[in-house]
MISE-627297 format. One record per residue: residue in one letter; chain; x, y, z of N, C-alpha, C in turn. Coordinates in pm, 1 decimal, always signed. Layout:
! residues N
> a|A|X|Y|Z|X|Y|Z|X|Y|Z
...
! end
This chain:
! residues 225
> m|A|+16704.9|+23930.9|+7464.5|+16837.7|+24027.7|+7437.2|+16951.2|+24002.9|+7541.7
> p|A|+17041.4|+23972.2|+7506.7|+17175.1|+23917.8|+7543.9|+17201.5|+24010.8|+7649.9
> n|A|+17289.4|+24001.1|+7742.0|+17329.5|+24038.7|+7797.8|+17402.5|+24165.5|+7764.5
> e|A|+17413.3|+24323.1|+7812.6|+17402.6|+24444.3|+7744.0|+17578.8|+24451.5|+7823.4
> t|A|+17637.9|+24366.7|+7890.1|+17798.8|+24389.6|+7971.8|+17864.6|+24286.1|+7930.9
> q|A|+17777.9|+24207.1|+7832.2|+17916.4|+24126.1|+7739.9|+17943.0|+24143.1|+7627.5
> p|A|+18026.7|+24120.7|+7550.3|+18036.5|+24135.9|+7405.3|+17949.0|+24036.3|+7311.2
> v|A|+17889.0|+24093.1|+7260.3|+17793.1|+24038.3|+7140.2|+17888.1|+24003.1|+6975.2
> y|A|+17907.7|+23912.4|+6916.5|+17953.7|+23902.2|+6790.0|+17927.6|+23867.2|+6672.3
> y|A|+17921.6|+23949.5|+6564.2|+17889.0|+23904.0|+6457.1|+17929.0|+23805.0|+6361.5
> i|A|+17909.2|+23726.7|+6303.3|+17938.2|+23673.7|+6190.5|+17866.3|+23644.3|+6091.6
> e|A|+17933.0|+23676.2|+5957.2|+17857.2|+23706.2|+5862.5|+17828.2|+23541.7|+5781.3
> n|A|+17714.1|+23534.7|+5808.2|+17699.7|+23352.3|+5781.2|+17734.3|+23377.8|+5596.5
> k|A|+17718.4|+23432.7|+5551.2|+17742.3|+23407.4|+5352.8|+17885.9|+23332.7|+5352.1
> n|A|+17996.1|+23424.8|+5416.5|+18115.7|+23365.2|+5465.4|+18150.5|+23260.3|+5470.2
> s|A|+18277.1|+23193.0|+5356.2|+18274.7|+23063.8|+5403.5|+18414.2|+23056.9|+5544.9
> g|A|+18364.8|+22941.0|+5571.5|+18425.5|+22928.4|+5780.3|+18308.9|+23021.7|+5890.6
> a|A|+18192.9|+23031.7|+5839.4|+18136.1|+23093.5|+5922.9|+18130.6|+22991.8|+6075.4
> d|A|+18069.8|+22888.0|+6012.3|+18101.2|+22765.5|+6154.0|+18176.6|+22741.7|+6209.1
> t|A|+18297.6|+22787.7|+6134.0|+18445.8|+22758.6|+6223.8|+18439.6|+22885.0|+6341.8
> k|A|+18410.3|+22965.4|+6298.1|+18435.7|+23095.6|+6353.5|+18321.4|+23080.9|+6459.0
> l|A|+18194.2|+23047.1|+6421.1|+18124.1|+23007.9|+6592.1|+18116.8|+22933.3|+6650.3
> g|A|+18219.1|+22816.8|+6610.7|+18224.4|+22729.6|+6681.9|+18348.3|+22771.5|+6780.0
> t|A|+18437.0|+22857.4|+6721.9|+18544.4|+22905.8|+6777.7|+18511.3|+22966.5|+6929.7
> v|A|+18411.5|+23059.5|+6904.7|+18360.6|+23134.0|+6995.8|+18292.0|+23058.8|+7111.1
> l|A|+18247.5|+22952.3|+7069.3|+18129.2|+22871.2|+7131.4|+18233.0|+22822.1|+7232.1
> y|A|+18317.0|+22740.0|+7177.2|+18418.8|+22692.3|+7273.7|+18503.1|+22725.5|+7389.0
> d|A|+18503.5|+22878.9|+7343.4|+18564.3|+23007.9|+7432.6|+18504.2|+23021.3|+7538.7
> l|A|+18378.2|+23084.0|+7502.9|+18246.0|+23026.3|+7632.9|+18266.5|+22960.3|+7713.7
> f|A|+18263.2|+22803.2|+7661.2|+18288.3|+22734.4|+7708.0|+18317.5|+22709.2|+7821.3
> t|A|+18497.2|+22740.4|+7807.0|+18621.6|+22667.7|+7867.9|+18635.8|+22788.1|+7962.1
> s|A|+18563.7|+22943.2|+7946.4|+18557.8|+23059.1|+7975.1|+18428.5|+23030.2|+8132.0
> c|A|+18349.6|+22962.4|+8115.0|+18241.4|+22999.0|+8194.3|+18301.0|+22928.8|+8340.4
> r|A|+18242.5|+23014.2|+8428.9|+18264.9|+22996.7|+8583.1|+18178.3|+22882.3|+8616.4
> k|A|+18081.5|+22865.0|+8574.9|+17946.8|+22774.5|+8599.1|+18014.4|+22621.1|+8596.9
> n|A|+17981.5|+22601.6|+8692.1|+18048.9|+22405.8|+8673.7|+17910.1|+22326.9|+8633.4
> f|A|+17946.3|+22285.6|+8480.1|+17860.3|+22175.5|+8409.4|+17945.2|+22062.8|+8408.3
> d|A|+17831.8|+21972.9|+8367.5|+17842.8|+21847.9|+8351.0|+17757.4|+21824.0|+8216.9
> e|A|+17671.6|+21876.8|+8204.2|+17584.2|+21861.2|+8083.4|+17589.1|+21968.3|+8003.7
> l|A|+17508.5|+21955.1|+7908.0|+17490.6|+22044.9|+7779.6|+17362.3|+22061.7|+7762.4
> v|A|+17275.2|+22183.2|+7748.9|+17099.1|+22191.0|+7708.3|+17125.2|+22299.4|+7625.0
> i|A|+17065.5|+22245.0|+7511.9|+17063.5|+22321.9|+7373.8|+16889.5|+22381.7|+7377.2
> l|A|+16849.4|+22497.2|+7377.7|+16728.4|+22501.0|+7373.8|+16681.0|+22605.0|+7260.0
> c|A|+16621.1|+22520.1|+7147.0|+16606.7|+22606.4|+7037.2|+16454.1|+22673.6|+6987.8
> i|A|+16468.1|+22805.3|+7012.5|+16337.8|+22845.5|+7035.4|+16243.0|+22900.6|+6876.0
> g|A|+16140.5|+22883.5|+6863.8|+16052.9|+22941.4|+6764.6|+15965.7|+22820.4|+6766.9
> s|A|+15904.9|+22850.4|+6623.7|+15779.4|+22814.0|+6547.7|+15792.0|+22687.1|+6428.5
> d|A|+15745.9|+22601.6|+6386.8|+15755.8|+22534.6|+6266.6|+15609.1|+22625.9|+6190.0
> r|A|+15555.9|+22672.3|+6236.2|+15439.6|+22759.6|+6160.0|+15466.7|+22864.9|+6087.1
> i|A|+15574.4|+22912.6|+6112.9|+15625.3|+23068.9|+6056.4|+15767.9|+23054.6|+6003.8
> t|A|+15814.7|+23050.9|+5867.0|+15945.8|+23080.1|+5816.6|+16041.3|+23082.8|+5900.6
> g|A|+16061.5|+23242.3|+5922.3|+16128.2|+23338.9|+5989.0|+16165.9|+23303.6|+6139.6
> d|A|+16066.1|+23218.9|+6202.0|+16076.4|+23190.2|+6347.5|+16103.3|+23039.8|+6304.9
> s|A|+16152.1|+22970.3|+6197.7|+16137.3|+22821.3|+6237.9|+16297.4|+22785.7|+6236.3
> l|A|+16409.3|+22916.7|+6240.2|+16555.6|+22874.5|+6335.1|+16571.0|+22780.4|+6378.2
> g|A|+16501.8|+22795.0|+6495.4|+16549.9|+22739.0|+6614.1|+16532.0|+22623.6|+6630.1
> p|A|+16371.7|+22534.6|+6580.7|+16301.8|+22412.6|+6538.7|+16410.2|+22345.6|+6433.1
> l|A|+16468.0|+22413.4|+6341.2|+16576.0|+22370.0|+6230.8|+16688.1|+22341.0|+6297.4
> v|A|+16765.9|+22408.1|+6407.5|+16839.5|+22365.0|+6406.9|+16834.0|+22224.3|+6531.0
> g|A|+16732.5|+22244.6|+6634.0|+16738.6|+22155.7|+6668.7|+16662.4|+21992.8|+6620.9
> h|A|+16596.4|+22025.7|+6549.6|+16577.3|+21871.0|+6422.4|+16658.4|+21816.4|+6404.9
> s|A|+16772.9|+21920.1|+6333.6|+16941.5|+21840.5|+6286.2|+16954.1|+21759.4|+6427.4
> l|A|+17039.0|+21850.2|+6518.9|+17116.0|+21830.2|+6632.7|+17035.6|+21710.3|+6725.3
> s|A|+16918.6|+21684.1|+6748.9|+16852.9|+21573.2|+6759.8|+16895.5|+21433.6|+6725.5
> k|A|+16926.5|+21455.2|+6613.0|+17030.4|+21318.1|+6483.2|+17151.2|+21262.7|+6569.3
> m|A|+17192.4|+21368.1|+6641.1|+17336.9|+21340.7|+6676.4|+17407.5|+21304.8|+6745.7
> p|A|+17465.5|+21161.9|+6767.9|+17507.1|+21142.0|+6946.1|+17610.3|+21184.0|+7024.5
> l|A|+17528.9|+21322.8|+7072.4|+17612.5|+21393.3|+7108.7|+17641.9|+21377.8|+7275.1
> k|A|+17737.4|+21362.1|+7332.9|+17768.4|+21320.8|+7517.4|+17757.5|+21433.2|+7579.9
> s|A|+17645.3|+21374.3|+7666.3|+17610.8|+21479.7|+7790.4|+17546.6|+21611.6|+7735.5
> t|A|+17473.8|+21602.2|+7594.5|+17378.3|+21705.0|+7554.6|+17237.6|+21612.1|+7534.4
> y|A|+17144.5|+21787.6|+7581.1|+16999.8|+21738.6|+7578.2|+16965.6|+21837.0|+7438.8
> i|A|+16870.7|+21850.7|+7360.4|+16816.8|+21868.3|+7291.6|+16679.4|+21919.3|+7313.0
> y|A|+16631.9|+22047.6|+7290.7|+16493.0|+22091.1|+7304.3|+16425.3|+22170.7|+7209.6
> g|A|+16336.7|+22155.9|+7163.5|+16268.4|+22197.9|+7124.6|+16331.2|+22240.0|+6923.4
> t|A|+16243.7|+22128.2|+6835.3|+16280.3|+22029.3|+6727.0|+16126.6|+22093.1|+6630.3
> l|A|+16167.8|+22072.4|+6498.0|+16054.6|+22082.0|+6393.5|+15904.0|+21992.9|+6478.5
> a|A|+15919.4|+21854.5|+6543.5|+15840.2|+21791.7|+6624.0|+15749.4|+21812.0|+6668.5
> q|A|+15836.6|+21897.7|+6840.0|+15793.4|+21941.4|+6956.0|+15870.1|+22070.4|+6976.2
> p|A|+15851.7|+22166.7|+6907.1|+15871.0|+22319.5|+6899.8|+15865.5|+22375.6|+7063.5
> v|A|+15963.4|+22416.3|+7097.2|+15938.1|+22517.2|+7207.0|+15913.3|+22720.0|+7178.8
> h|A|+15818.2|+22722.1|+7184.0|+15752.4|+22864.9|+7151.9|+15705.8|+22991.6|+7290.6
> a|A|+15645.7|+23042.9|+7209.7|+15560.1|+23153.4|+7353.3|+15498.9|+23040.1|+7436.7
> l|A|+15394.4|+22972.2|+7391.8|+15266.9|+22903.6|+7457.3|+15308.0|+22790.2|+7575.5
> n|A|+15481.5|+22771.5|+7538.5|+15491.7|+22671.0|+7616.6|+15644.6|+22679.8|+7671.1
> l|A|+15689.1|+22869.7|+7686.9|+15826.4|+22779.6|+7691.3|+15858.5|+22839.3|+7856.7
> n|A|+15757.3|+22868.4|+7939.2|+15730.8|+22888.3|+8065.2|+15790.8|+22769.6|+8140.2
> k|A|+15677.0|+22694.6|+8097.8|+15665.1|+22537.0|+8125.3|+15826.6|+22478.2|+8101.3
> t|A|+15853.7|+22492.4|+7977.2|+15991.9|+22402.0|+7959.0|+16075.1|+22461.0|+8029.4
> i|A|+16115.4|+22585.6|+8087.2|+16223.0|+22677.0|+8170.0|+16181.6|+22574.4|+8273.7
> s|A|+16111.4|+22570.7|+8293.0|+16070.2|+22522.8|+8442.2|+16110.8|+22361.7|+8480.7
> m|A|+16068.3|+22291.2|+8364.1|+16134.2|+22177.6|+8375.1|+16246.3|+22135.9|+8359.2
> l|A|+16329.6|+22285.7|+8237.4|+16480.1|+22245.5|+8234.6|+16550.2|+22260.1|+8414.3
> k|A|+16509.3|+22389.3|+8465.9|+16573.0|+22376.1|+8577.6|+16601.5|+22252.7|+8682.0
> n|A|+16445.3|+22181.5|+8675.9|+16436.6|+22073.4|+8812.3|+16522.3|+21911.1|+8731.4
> r|A|+16520.9|+21889.1|+8544.9|+16541.3|+21831.6|+8509.6|+16684.7|+21838.8|+8530.3
> h|A|+16757.5|+21948.0|+8486.4|+16932.1|+21979.6|+8409.9|+16972.9|+22067.6|+8539.8
> p|A|+16977.4|+22072.9|+8673.7|+17021.3|+22150.8|+8743.4|+17144.7|+22195.0|+8743.4
> h|A|+17216.5|+22119.2|+8679.4|+17355.8|+22147.7|+8670.0|+17431.8|+22137.4|+8497.4
> s|A|+17348.4|+22236.2|+8423.5|+17411.5|+22195.9|+8293.7|+17437.9|+22360.5|+8293.1
> l|A|+17502.5|+22372.7|+8158.6|+17531.1|+22440.2|+8009.5|+17430.3|+22507.0|+7966.8
> m|A|+17357.6|+22625.5|+7966.5|+17260.5|+22635.6|+7846.5|+17263.7|+22724.6|+7731.1
> i|A|+17276.8|+22679.3|+7611.7|+17264.5|+22744.3|+7526.1|+17121.5|+22802.9|+7432.2
> a|A|+17111.8|+22903.2|+7424.5|+16957.1|+22944.3|+7370.9|+16938.5|+22996.4|+7255.6
> i|A|+16862.2|+22949.1|+7160.2|+16889.9|+22990.9|+7003.7|+16779.4|+23015.2|+6951.4
> d|A|+16779.4|+23165.3|+6895.0|+16636.2|+23194.2|+6831.2|+16675.0|+23306.7|+6709.3
> a|A|+16530.0|+23317.9|+6659.1|+16571.1|+23392.7|+6517.0|+16566.3|+23536.9|+6570.8
> s|A|+16596.3|+23618.1|+6474.9|+16619.6|+23804.4|+6489.9|+16587.6|+23799.9|+6418.5
> l|A|+16534.1|+23990.8|+6429.6|+16546.3|+24105.1|+6340.0|+16610.8|+24185.6|+6332.1
> g|A|+16689.6|+24220.2|+6204.1|+16734.6|+24379.9|+6251.0|+16764.3|+24436.5|+6108.1
> t|A|+16876.7|+24564.6|+6123.5|+16876.0|+24634.4|+6008.3|+16922.7|+24539.4|+5894.7
> k|A|+16925.2|+24617.3|+5791.4|+16897.2|+24549.6|+5626.9|+17041.0|+24506.8|+5643.1
> s|A|+17148.5|+24558.3|+5722.3|+17245.0|+24564.9|+5671.4|+17327.2|+24451.4|+5710.6
> h|A|+17267.7|+24410.8|+5881.6|+17289.3|+24292.6|+5945.4|+17202.7|+24151.8|+5877.9
> v|A|+17119.7|+24185.1|+5817.5|+17061.5|+24030.4|+5773.5|+17141.0|+23938.7|+5723.2
> g|A|+17152.9|+23823.5|+5737.8|+17192.1|+23712.5|+5727.9|+17349.5|+23709.3|+5814.7
> f|A|+17363.6|+23786.0|+5953.0|+17466.1|+23772.2|+6027.5|+17382.5|+23668.7|+6137.2
> l|A|+17492.9|+23568.5|+6179.1|+17469.4|+23557.1|+6301.4|+17504.2|+23577.7|+6448.7
> t|A|+17467.9|+23573.0|+6556.9|+17538.6|+23663.8|+6651.4|+17555.7|+23572.3|+6791.5
> v|A|+17641.9|+23593.9|+6835.5|+17724.5|+23524.8|+6956.9|+17717.2|+23593.1|+7079.7
> s|A|+17657.5|+23560.7|+7189.6|+17708.2|+23645.6|+7312.4|+17717.2|+23526.4|+7459.5
> k|A|+17776.4|+23577.5|+7558.1|+17715.4|+23521.4|+7652.3|+17638.0|+23602.8|+7754.6
> g|A|+17523.3|+23513.4|+7819.1|+17432.5|+23605.8|+7817.1|+17306.1|+23540.5|+7794.1
> a|A|+17193.5|+23588.7|+7892.9|+17080.0|+23497.0|+7840.7|+16980.0|+23592.0|+7710.1
> l|A|+16893.6|+23509.5|+7675.4|+16845.3|+23527.7|+7556.4|+16727.0|+23592.8|+7583.2
> e|A|+16632.2|+23671.8|+7553.9|+16506.2|+23754.6|+7613.5|+16405.4|+23733.2|+7493.9
> p|A|+16349.8|+23587.1|+7424.0|+16253.8|+23596.3|+7369.4|+16155.6|+23610.3|+7313.1
> g|A|+16104.6|+23683.4|+7213.1|+15964.3|+23767.1|+7211.9|+15980.4|+23928.6|+7208.5
> l|A|+16116.6|+23944.1|+7269.6|+16098.3|+24074.5|+7346.9|+16090.0|+24234.8|+7185.6
> g|A|+16149.1|+24200.5|+7094.0|+16111.0|+24287.5|+6932.1|+15949.4|+24266.1|+6886.0
> v|A|+15909.4|+24178.5|+6973.3|+15768.9|+24139.0|+6868.6|+15659.6|+24171.9|+6993.2
> h|A|+15700.9|+24253.7|+7100.5|+15625.7|+24283.6|+7192.2|+15546.1|+24164.8|+7322.2
> k|A|+15666.9|+24099.0|+7329.9|+15578.1|+23971.8|+7406.2|+15668.8|+23987.1|+7501.4
> s|A|+15612.9|+23912.4|+7647.2|+15660.8|+23938.8|+7790.4|+15657.3|+23767.3|+7843.1
> l|A|+15809.3|+23692.5|+7788.7|+15877.8|+23638.4|+7798.2|+16030.9|+23621.0|+7892.2
> p|A|+16046.7|+23505.3|+7973.1|+16104.9|+23482.9|+8082.2|+16273.6|+23477.6|+7961.6
> p|A|+16406.2|+23561.0|+8028.1|+16544.8|+23568.4|+7954.6|+16556.3|+23376.5|+8002.3
> v|A|+16631.8|+23285.3|+7898.9|+16670.9|+23242.0|+7941.2|+16787.8|+23172.7|+7892.2
> g|A|+16889.5|+23082.0|+7937.5|+17061.2|+23066.8|+7847.8|+17157.1|+23133.6|+7942.5
> d|A|+17257.0|+23042.0|+7938.0|+17430.4|+23094.3|+7959.7|+17478.0|+23183.1|+7885.3
> i|A|+17421.7|+23083.8|+7752.5|+17484.9|+23121.6|+7605.5|+17364.6|+23152.4|+7505.8
> s|A|+17408.4|+23255.8|+7446.8|+17319.3|+23270.8|+7307.5|+17380.6|+23305.1|+7190.6
> i|A|+17292.9|+23272.0|+7093.7|+17264.1|+23281.4|+6942.4|+17136.6|+23318.8|+6868.5
> t|A|+17184.6|+23361.2|+6791.3|+17049.6|+23421.0|+6747.5|+17103.1|+23397.6|+6545.3
> g|A|+17005.2|+23455.5|+6451.0|+17009.8|+23440.5|+6342.0|+16932.0|+23550.1|+6336.9
> i|A|+16972.3|+23690.1|+6223.3|+16938.3|+23800.5|+6171.4|+16871.4|+23771.2|+6020.1
> v|A|+16706.7|+23737.4|+6037.2|+16664.6|+23620.8|+5920.2|+16583.2|+23760.0|+5826.4
> n|A|+16568.0|+23885.4|+5893.4|+16445.2|+23950.8|+5837.7|+16502.1|+24090.3|+5892.5
> i|A|+16464.6|+24204.0|+5792.4|+16445.9|+24346.0|+5855.9|+16379.8|+24394.6|+5931.7
> a|A|+16350.2|+24434.5|+6058.3|+16261.0|+24475.0|+6185.1|+16204.2|+24600.3|+6095.5
> g|A|+16084.3|+24548.9|+6137.5|+16032.1|+24733.8|+6069.2|+15874.2|+24729.6|+6112.8
> a|A|+15766.9|+24777.9|+6100.6|+15601.2|+24786.6|+6179.0|+15557.1|+24667.8|+6147.3
> f|A|+15595.4|+24558.0|+6049.5|+15503.5|+24484.1|+6036.3|+15571.1|+24344.5|+6045.8
> d|A|+15643.3|+24304.9|+6172.5|+15742.3|+24207.9|+6206.6|+15694.2|+24069.6|+6182.5
> h|A|+15564.4|+24024.7|+6212.8|+15496.4|+23934.7|+6190.1|+15451.6|+23884.4|+6082.4
> f|A|+15474.4|+24013.1|+5962.6|+15438.9|+23982.7|+5874.3|+15585.4|+23949.0|+5783.1
> l|A|+15701.2|+24022.7|+5827.1|+15831.0|+23975.4|+5771.1|+15839.3|+23813.4|+5843.7
> l|A|+15837.9|+23777.9|+5919.1|+15902.6|+23682.0|+5974.9|+15837.3|+23560.4|+5848.8
> q|A|+15706.9|+23615.7|+5853.7|+15605.2|+23497.2|+5737.3|+15616.8|+23503.7|+5617.8
> s|A|+15748.6|+23619.8|+5564.6|+15766.2|+23620.6|+5395.1|+15946.2|+23636.0|+5370.8
> t|A|+15991.0|+23547.7|+5539.8|+16137.5|+23511.5|+5506.7|+16146.2|+23426.2|+5408.2
> r|A|+16296.1|+23405.6|+5343.5|+16312.2|+23338.3|+5255.1|+16364.2|+23172.9|+5316.8
> l|A|+16298.7|+23049.7|+5307.5|+16328.4|+22935.5|+5339.7|+16476.1|+22925.1|+5347.3
> a|A|+16528.6|+22936.5|+5227.1|+16678.0|+22930.5|+5211.1|+16748.5|+23007.3|+5281.6
> t|A|+16740.0|+23102.3|+5354.6|+16804.2|+23199.0|+5435.6|+16818.8|+23148.5|+5590.3
> v|A|+16692.6|+23094.6|+5593.7|+16696.8|+23069.4|+5699.7|+16759.9|+22908.3|+5725.2
> v|A|+16722.2|+22803.7|+5626.8|+16825.6|+22643.2|+5628.0|+16947.7|+22679.0|+5633.9
> q|A|+17049.4|+22779.0|+5575.5|+17166.0|+22847.0|+5550.8|+17227.3|+22862.6|+5701.1
> m|A|+17133.7|+22929.9|+5741.8|+17184.9|+22955.3|+5887.7|+17184.9|+22871.3|+5990.2
> a|A|+17056.7|+22787.6|+5994.5|+17049.9|+22625.1|+6053.9|+17181.3|+22569.0|+6052.5
> d|A|+17232.3|+22543.0|+5938.2|+17309.6|+22450.4|+5909.0|+17436.5|+22540.3|+5982.8
> s|A|+17490.1|+22665.3|+5944.7|+17658.0|+22695.9|+5973.8|+17608.9|+22670.3|+6179.7
> i|A|+17525.4|+22662.5|+6221.1|+17477.8|+22665.7|+6398.2|+17492.7|+22545.5|+6374.0
> v|A|+17407.7|+22454.2|+6342.2|+17467.0|+22330.5|+6336.2|+17611.4|+22271.2|+6359.1
> s|A|+17643.6|+22304.1|+6280.4|+17808.5|+22311.8|+6258.2|+17867.1|+22360.6|+6379.9
> g|A|+17870.8|+22473.0|+6378.3|+17983.7|+22550.4|+6475.4|+17938.5|+22461.4|+6626.8
> i|A|+17815.9|+22449.4|+6651.1|+17770.6|+22347.6|+6809.4|+17844.9|+22222.0|+6785.3
> l|A|+17824.2|+22157.5|+6665.0|+17922.0|+22026.9|+6697.7|+18102.9|+22055.8|+6680.9
> l|A|+18110.1|+22136.6|+6602.3|+18310.7|+22147.4|+6648.6|+18351.7|+22182.3|+6817.1
> a|A|+18234.7|+22289.8|+6833.1|+18314.3|+22330.1|+6997.2|+18228.8|+22175.7|+7091.9
> h|A|+18166.4|+22138.3|+7032.1|+18112.1|+22066.6|+7106.0|+18242.6|+21905.2|+7104.5
> r|A|+18262.7|+21890.4|+6998.9|+18419.4|+21771.0|+6975.4|+18542.6|+21841.4|+7032.6
> q|A|+18551.9|+21966.1|+7014.7|+18654.4|+22044.2|+7117.2|+18674.2|+22039.4|+7275.5
> y|A|+18518.1|+22044.2|+7309.0|+18550.4|+22034.9|+7470.5|+18496.8|+21909.0|+7510.1
> f|A|+18363.7|+21814.0|+7464.5|+18421.0|+21689.0|+7522.7|+18434.7|+21556.4|+7463.7
> g|A|+18537.7|+21591.4|+7339.0|+18587.8|+21518.2|+7253.6|+18508.2|+21474.8|+7181.4
> p|A|+18610.3|+21355.9|+7063.8|+18585.0|+21336.7|+6961.4|+18451.5|+21201.3|+6984.1
> r|A|+18359.4|+21267.4|+6838.7|+18199.7|+21184.4|+6842.0|+18196.9|+21097.6|+6729.9
> l|A|+18089.6|+21058.4|+6690.8|+18103.0|+20986.3|+6601.5|+18040.3|+21049.5|+6467.5
> f|A|+17992.4|+21185.7|+6471.7|+17980.3|+21294.0|+6375.0|+18112.4|+21312.5|+6304.6
> p|A|+18095.2|+21304.0|+6138.0|+18242.7|+21394.9|+6103.2|+18235.1|+21535.0|+6110.9
> a|A|+18343.2|+21569.7|+6156.0|+18378.4|+21717.3|+6138.0|+18519.3|+21725.3|+6098.9
> g|A|+18548.9|+21864.3|+6047.2|+18696.6|+21952.7|+5987.9|+18775.2|+21951.2|+6066.0
> p|A|+18894.8|+21985.0|+6034.1|+18998.8|+22041.6|+6149.5|+18946.4|+22170.0|+6248.1
> f|A|+18961.7|+22204.8|+6353.0|+18901.8|+22307.8|+6415.3|+19048.5|+22347.4|+6534.6
> f|A|+19117.1|+22290.7|+6532.0|+19235.4|+22371.5|+6604.8|+19297.0|+22479.9|+6578.9
> q|A|+19311.8|+22592.0|+6596.9|+19360.8|+22743.5|+6542.4|+19534.8|+22749.4|+6635.8
> l|A|+19588.8|+22787.9|+6579.7|+19690.3|+22865.3|+6639.2|+19647.4|+23004.2|+6677.3
> p|A|+19692.0|+23071.8|+6805.2|+19590.2|+23189.2|+6829.5|+19632.6|+23313.8|+6753.1
> s|A|+19716.0|+23337.4|+6679.0|+19768.5|+23425.6|+6576.5|+19681.1|+23392.3|+6472.5
> e|A|+19590.7|+23232.2|+6431.3|+19502.5|+23284.9|+6362.5|+19363.6|+23338.2|+6407.0
> r|A|+19357.7|+23283.7|+6505.8|+19237.4|+23294.3|+6544.4|+19175.1|+23474.9|+6580.4
> t|A|+19298.7|+23488.9|+6636.0|+19292.0|+23688.5|+6665.6|+19264.9|+23758.2|+6552.9
> r|A|+19334.4|+23670.1|+6427.5|+19316.8|+23711.5|+6262.6|+19201.9|+23713.8|+6249.7
> s|A|+19090.9|+23571.1|+6293.9|+18961.6|+23532.9|+6192.7|+18904.4|+23666.4|+6287.6
> f|A|+18897.1|+23646.8|+6378.1|+18837.3|+23752.1|+6515.5|+18844.8|+23878.2|+6455.1
> t|A|+18910.0|+23961.0|+6375.9|+18909.2|+24089.3|+6332.9|+18781.5|+24138.3|+6255.0
> k|A|+18780.6|+24023.8|+6212.6|+18646.5|+24068.2|+6138.5|+18512.3|+24080.8|+6196.9
> f|A|+18492.6|+24067.5|+6335.6|+18348.1|+24001.1|+6388.0|+18335.5|+24132.4|+6430.2
> t|A|+18193.1|+24229.0|+6475.5|+18192.9|+24325.3|+6535.1|+18113.7|+24342.4|+6668.2
> p|A|+18207.1|+24372.9|+6765.1|+18129.7|+24349.2|+6919.3|+18021.5|+24495.1|+6944.8
> l|A|+17903.1|+24438.7|+6999.5|+17871.1|+24541.8|+7041.8|+17867.4|+24605.7|+7172.0
> s|A|+17868.3|+24704.5|+7179.6|+17806.4|+24775.3|+7304.4|+17648.9|+24749.0|+7373.8
> a|A|+17634.1|+24826.0|+7502.6|+17518.5|+24806.0|+7544.9|+17456.3|+24969.3|+7445.1
> a|A|+17538.5|+25063.1|+7414.3|+17437.5|+25149.4|+7371.8|+17446.1|+25144.7|+7180.0
> a|A|+17458.3|+24967.9|+7153.9|+17462.2|+24972.0|+7031.4|+17338.7|+24946.7|+6978.8
> a|A|+17223.8|+24879.7|+7095.9|+17076.1|+24832.2|+7065.6|+17161.0|+24664.6|+7007.2
> s|A|+17217.5|+24586.0|+7045.2|+17272.4|+24458.3|+7052.3|+17167.0|+24377.9|+6965.8
> s|A|+17164.4|+24275.9|+6898.7|+17050.8|+24230.1|+6819.8|+17002.8|+24149.7|+6924.2
> l|A|+16854.5|+24178.9|+6885.0|+16753.8|+24118.8|+7007.0|+16703.5|+24004.3|+6921.9
> p|A|+16666.9|+23899.4|+7012.2|+16544.9|+23771.0|+6948.8|+16464.2|+23815.0|+6863.5
> k|A|+16427.3|+23853.2|+6725.3|+16281.9|+23906.8|+6668.2|+16266.6|+24056.3|+6678.8
> g|A|+16393.2|+24117.1|+6715.9|+16374.8|+24252.9|+6738.1|+16457.4|+24337.3|+6656.1
> r|A|+16538.6|+24456.8|+6731.2|+16598.2|+24518.5|+6625.0|+16770.1|+24499.5|+6640.0
> t|A|+16844.0|+24524.3|+6549.9|+16954.0|+24547.5|+6574.1|+17018.7|+24663.1|+6479.0
! end
């Protein structure tokens, strides 16, 4: 669950430019972070065995192929980070990357009107909260993708989620991270489109976002939105 005192932004993934909006939010969070960090850790949570829960591993799989400066990727299709090894992974990350900024990425369930949206917020993610799993909060920045409707049979809904929906979200998240990374750390070897925006254009594009207050039950990883 994202930090309720911080705004949570919805970005509709089916709209063009979703990746640029995500990248803009991420870059703003990078630059406004009070934490003195010299490297970026991207923790992609989920399982490759369940379609709806494969968002994190798909993102990690794609990012792990990129030559990203000062960036470390954990959680891929080959080596997923999930409920069974999350505690061990978090302990390892604290020891290995003590001065890092961590982005935590996970799938989410929500209302019908929110399926297909990405959420971005400053603060820790609480994986498994919506499916009654007690897992530690993790991350300085949270990204979730709302892959299906929350209901009484959450596990079944995750299993029956369309792969196309998850892949499209993963593509947008990967592109958004690459854009923010390029802006913050400098040009890299991967291709990327124009990212610089005038303040007026940035404000105008943000008017379509929906910030959620604490009372609005912000998007939970595999929980209700």
